[in-house]
MDTraj code that builds the backbone (N, CA, C; nanometers):
import mdtraj as md
import numpy as np

residues = "MET PHE LEU CYS TYR LEU GLY SER SER GLY LYS ALA TYR LEU PHE LYS ASP VAL ARG ASN ILE ILE VAL SER GLN ILE GLU ILE LYS ASP MET THR THR GLY LYS HIS ILE VAL ARG ASP VAL PHE CYS LYS LEU CYS LYS SER ARG LEU GLY TRP THR TYR GLU MET ALA ILE PRO GLU LYS GLN ARG TYR LYS GLU GLY GLN TYR ILE".split()
xyz = np.array([
    [4.5311, -9.1108, -8.0604],
    [4.6595, -9.1125, -8.1279],
    [4.7391, -8.9884, -8.0877],
    [4.8655, -9.0061, -8.0528],
    [4.9530, -8.8959, -8.0149],
    [5.0501, -8.8663, -8.1278],
    [5.0759, -8.7386, -8.1489],
    [5.1802, -8.7003, -8.2422],
    [5.3127, -8.7051, -8.1698],
    [5.4146, -8.7550, -8.2366],
    [5.5461, -8.7653, -8.1759],
    [5.6304, -8.6438, -8.2151],
    [5.7001, -8.5876, -8.1181],
    [5.7870, -8.4722, -8.1381],
    [5.9279, -8.5100, -8.0973],
    [6.0233, -8.4243, -8.1318],
    [6.1604, -8.4458, -8.0899],
    [6.1902, -8.3491, -7.9765],
    [6.2057, -8.4029, -7.8566],
    [6.2395, -8.3224, -7.7401],
    [6.3903, -8.3161, -7.7236],
    [6.4360, -8.2464, -7.6214],
    [6.5797, -8.2296, -7.5990],
    [6.6503, -8.3613, -7.5686],
    [6.5761, -8.4616, -7.5215],
    [6.6387, -8.5903, -7.4901],
    [6.5838, -8.7042, -7.5761],
    [6.5153, -8.6715, -7.6845],
    [6.4641, -8.7761, -7.7729],
    [6.3154, -8.7612, -7.7990],
    [6.2492, -8.8742, -7.8209],
    [6.1076, -8.8784, -7.8530],
    [6.0237, -8.8123, -7.7435],
    [5.9241, -8.7314, -7.7841],
    [5.8406, -8.6601, -7.6872],
    [5.6974, -8.6534, -7.7394],
    [5.6029, -8.6319, -7.6487],
    [5.4613, -8.6239, -7.6836],
    [5.4008, -8.4976, -7.6244],
    [5.3011, -8.4430, -7.6919],
    [5.2337, -8.3210, -7.6488],
    [5.1061, -8.3585, -7.5724],
    [5.0895, -8.3033, -7.4511],
    [4.9740, -8.3321, -7.3666],
    [4.8998, -8.2037, -7.3324],
    [4.7681, -8.2130, -7.3196],
    [4.6872, -8.0978, -7.2806],
    [4.6744, -8.0865, -7.1295],
    [4.6863, -8.1984, -7.0589],
    [4.6646, -8.1975, -6.9142],
    [4.7678, -8.2859, -6.8461],
    [4.8325, -8.2333, -6.7454],
    [4.9249, -8.3116, -6.6619],
    [4.8956, -8.2785, -6.5166],
    [4.9372, -8.3648, -6.4274],
    [4.9090, -8.3454, -6.2851],
    [5.0343, -8.3671, -6.2014],
    [5.0284, -8.3158, -6.0807],
    [5.1368, -8.3326, -5.9831],
    [5.2698, -8.2770, -6.0342],
    [5.2616, -8.1560, -6.0871],
    [5.3824, -8.0905, -6.1380],
    [5.3992, -7.9532, -6.0740],
    [5.5197, -7.9003, -6.0867],
    [5.5476, -7.7600, -6.0584],
    [5.6189, -7.7053, -6.1815],
    [5.6099, -7.5745, -6.2017],
    [5.6713, -7.5140, -6.3201],
    [5.7690, -7.4042, -6.2798],
    [5.8650, -7.3785, -6.3668],
    [5.9671, -7.2761, -6.3419],
    [5.9166, -7.1396, -6.3873],
    [6.0038, -7.0412, -6.3755],
    [5.9770, -6.9080, -6.4277],
    [5.9737, -6.9139, -6.5808],
    [5.9130, -6.8151, -6.6420],
    [5.9062, -6.8054, -6.7879],
    [6.0456, -6.7809, -6.8453],
    [6.0738, -6.8504, -6.9565],
    [6.1991, -6.8316, -7.0305],
    [6.1668, -6.8203, -7.1790],
    [6.2487, -6.7462, -7.2510],
    [6.2382, -6.7408, -7.3969],
    [6.3465, -6.8325, -7.4506],
    [6.3054, -6.9311, -7.5326],
    [6.4021, -7.0279, -7.5849],
    [6.3919, -7.0348, -7.7370],
    [6.5069, -7.0453, -7.8011],
    [6.5124, -7.0723, -7.9443],
    [6.5120, -7.2228, -7.9611],
    [6.4050, -7.2752, -8.0204],
    [6.3916, -7.4190, -8.0406],
    [6.3968, -7.4481, -8.1901],
    [6.3972, -7.5745, -8.2257],
    [6.4059, -7.6102, -8.3674],
    [6.2875, -7.5584, -8.4479],
    [6.1747, -7.5356, -8.3825],
    [6.0555, -7.4853, -8.4515],
    [6.0385, -7.3350, -8.4360],
    [6.1390, -7.2661, -8.3818],
    [6.1334, -7.1208, -8.3677],
    [6.1430, -7.0769, -8.2228],
    [6.1196, -6.9485, -8.2013],
    [6.1286, -6.8900, -8.0667],
    [5.9983, -6.9171, -7.9917],
    [6.0120, -6.9662, -7.8670],
    [5.8959, -6.9980, -7.7844],
    [5.9171, -6.9427, -7.6435],
    [5.8077, -6.9070, -7.5787],
    [5.8107, -6.8678, -7.4377],
    [5.7596, -6.9889, -7.3607],
    [5.8456, -7.0441, -7.2736],
    [5.8165, -7.1722, -7.2084],
    [5.8459, -7.1663, -7.0588],
    [5.8006, -7.2686, -6.9889],
    [5.8352, -7.2928, -6.8485],
    [5.8764, -7.4394, -6.8388],
    [5.9836, -7.4680, -6.7686],
    [6.0211, -7.6070, -6.7441],
    [5.9204, -7.6685, -6.6474],
    [5.8978, -7.7990, -6.6624],
    [5.8009, -7.8730, -6.5815],
    [5.8768, -7.9770, -6.4993],
    [5.8458, -7.9831, -6.3691],
    [5.9128, -8.0743, -6.2763],
    [5.8102, -8.1581, -6.2012],
    [5.8509, -8.2784, -6.1616],
    [5.7691, -8.3634, -6.0757],
    [5.7530, -8.2936, -5.9407],
    [5.6305, -8.2866, -5.8920],
    [5.6017, -8.2204, -5.7639],
    [5.6676, -8.2939, -5.6470],
    [5.6810, -8.4250, -5.6585],
    [5.7355, -8.5049, -5.5488],
    [5.8884, -8.5090, -5.5485],
    [5.9489, -8.5530, -5.6605],
    [6.0947, -8.5736, -5.6624],
    [6.1722, -8.4595, -5.7264],
    [6.1010, -8.3634, -5.7855],
    [6.1615, -8.2442, -5.8475],
    [6.2423, -8.2745, -5.9742],
    [6.2269, -8.3928, -6.0334],
    [6.2947, -8.4253, -6.1594],
    [6.2332, -8.3451, -6.2731],
    [6.3172, -8.2975, -6.3659],
    [6.2673, -8.2235, -6.4812],
    [6.2007, -8.3228, -6.5768],
    [6.0757, -8.2946, -6.6135],
    [5.9995, -8.3831, -6.7002],
    [5.9894, -8.3305, -6.8431],
    [5.9953, -8.2007, -6.8596],
    [5.9789, -8.1413, -6.9915],
    [5.9525, -7.9931, -6.9780],
    [5.8599, -7.9407, -7.0585],
    [5.8263, -7.7990, -7.0525],
    [5.6836, -7.7761, -7.0973],
    [5.6336, -7.6579, -7.0696],
    [5.5016, -7.6170, -7.1162],
    [5.5178, -7.4914, -7.2011],
    [5.4383, -7.4830, -7.3047],
    [5.4433, -7.3686, -7.3954],
    [5.3497, -7.2590, -7.3468],
    [5.4043, -7.1462, -7.3072],
    [5.3241, -7.0296, -7.2704],
    [5.2813, -6.9554, -7.3965],
    [5.3763, -6.9416, -7.4904],
    [5.3478, -6.8708, -7.6151],
    [5.4457, -6.9159, -7.7218],
    [5.3943, -6.9367, -7.8409],
    [5.4785, -6.9698, -7.9561],
    [5.4833, -6.8468, -8.0459],
    [5.6019, -6.8013, -8.0788],
    [5.6154, -6.6841, -8.1643],
    [5.5758, -6.7155, -8.3090],
    [5.6243, -6.8276, -8.3683],
    [5.5785, -6.8577, -8.5047],
    [5.4293, -6.8918, -8.5037],
    [5.3538, -6.8271, -8.5865],
    [5.2083, -6.8481, -8.5897],
    [5.1714, -6.9939, -8.6130],
    [5.2472, -7.0653, -8.6947],
    [5.2181, -7.2062, -8.7243],
    [5.2363, -7.2967, -8.6023],
    [5.3030, -7.2487, -8.4997],
    [5.3291, -7.3279, -8.3798],
    [5.2346, -7.2948, -8.2648],
    [5.1412, -7.2054, -8.2842],
    [5.0529, -7.1595, -8.1757],
    [4.9623, -7.2693, -8.1193],
    [4.9413, -7.3766, -8.1931],
    [4.8588, -7.4865, -8.1421],
    [4.9205, -7.5508, -8.0171],
    [5.0501, -7.5279, -7.9931],
    [5.1192, -7.5843, -7.8761],
    [5.0941, -7.5059, -7.7486],
    [5.0455, -7.3836, -7.7604],
    [5.0293, -7.2969, -7.6426],
    [4.9383, -7.3610, -7.5390],
    [4.9819, -7.3575, -7.4128],
    [4.9048, -7.4157, -7.3039],
    [4.9189, -7.5656, -7.2901],
    [5.0060, -7.6261, -7.3720],
    [5.0251, -7.7702, -7.3672],
    [5.1633, -7.8040, -7.3116],
    [5.1831, -7.9318, -7.2831],
    [5.3041, -7.9805, -7.2170],
    [5.3743, -8.0818, -7.3055],
    [5.5064, -8.0818, -7.3026],
    [5.5825, -8.1815, -7.3780],
    [5.6857, -8.2455, -7.2873],
])
top = md.Topology()
chain = top.add_chain()
for i, resn in enumerate(residues, 1):
    res = top.add_residue(resn, chain, resSeq=i)
    for name in ("N", "CA", "C"):
        top.add_atom(name, md.element.get_by_symbol(name[0]), res)
traj = md.Trajectory(xyz[None], top)
């Protein structure tokens, strides 16, 4: 069972493992759940933006997202 989240373009899911991606430089973003340190995630082949990965969540309640992809 996957938990559903609200991403920047609508419904989103949190994953522990993804493949065939490249990531951007680290950015600090203010999100609806607080300040997070993230990297954008892109398709390795077509370079389309797929989502982001959480490097660090500042709010302690959001730390379960660290190291995961949305």
